[in-house]
N, C-alpha and C positions, 0 to 999 in steps of 0.2 A: 778527116779535117784536112786534106788535099785536096778538096773537091771546092772550097773555097772560092769565090770571085774576087775579082778586085774591086773595089769602089770605083763607081762611075766619076771622071771629075767634073767637078763645077766651074764653069767657065765664069770668073770672073769679070764685071764690067768696069772701066775706068771712070764710073759716074754716081752719084747717088741714085740709089733705085727707088726713091721717092715717086709717087705718082697719086694722082686724082683720089686713089681710094686709099691713100693712106691718109688722108687729112685727119680723121678720128684717131690715127694713131698720132701725127704729130700735134694735133692738140693735148691727147694726153701725156705725152712726153714734154710738151711745154710746160703744163702743170704740175709735172714731179720736176719738173727743172725750177719752177718758181718756188716751190717748198723749198728745194735743197738750197737754194739761194739764200733765200729768208735764214734759214737755220747757220748757215754758213757765215751771214752778215752776225749771227749773235754769237757765234762761236770765235768770229775775229774781235769784237767788242769784249767779250770775255778776257779774251789772251790780252789784249790793252790794257784792260783793267789790271789784269794780275800783273802787268808788266813782262810778260813773256814776248821778248822780241823776235825769239826764233819762229814761235808758234804765230804769232802775227802776221809775220812776212809770208811763213807758209801759206795760213788761211788766206791771205789777201791775193797771192798768187792764185790758190783753188778758185776764189771769188771770183776774180777777173775770167780763169778758163771759164767757168760755168756760165757769166754773163755772154761772153763770146759766144758760147754753144746756143745759147737760147738766142741770141740776137741772130745767127745763122739760120736757125730753124725758124723765125718768124719772116726772115727773108725770102725763105724757099718757099713758103705757104702763101707769100703775098703774089710769087710769080705766076 
């Protein structure tokens, strides 16, 4: 057991690692995000209908984050 080598460190670059080869990955991620955004919208509406202010507030925060992530993904693929 004493003969184990330490794992080689991985250099992290300070930029997103999307490349042209990742376009399909971005598209796939975008589709998944679109589905999750719609599902979260439905959960927010359900929480509103139930009068659950805490769940509504948290759902709206999550929805806004998802929308912002989706927007940034779209902006990157347009560049």
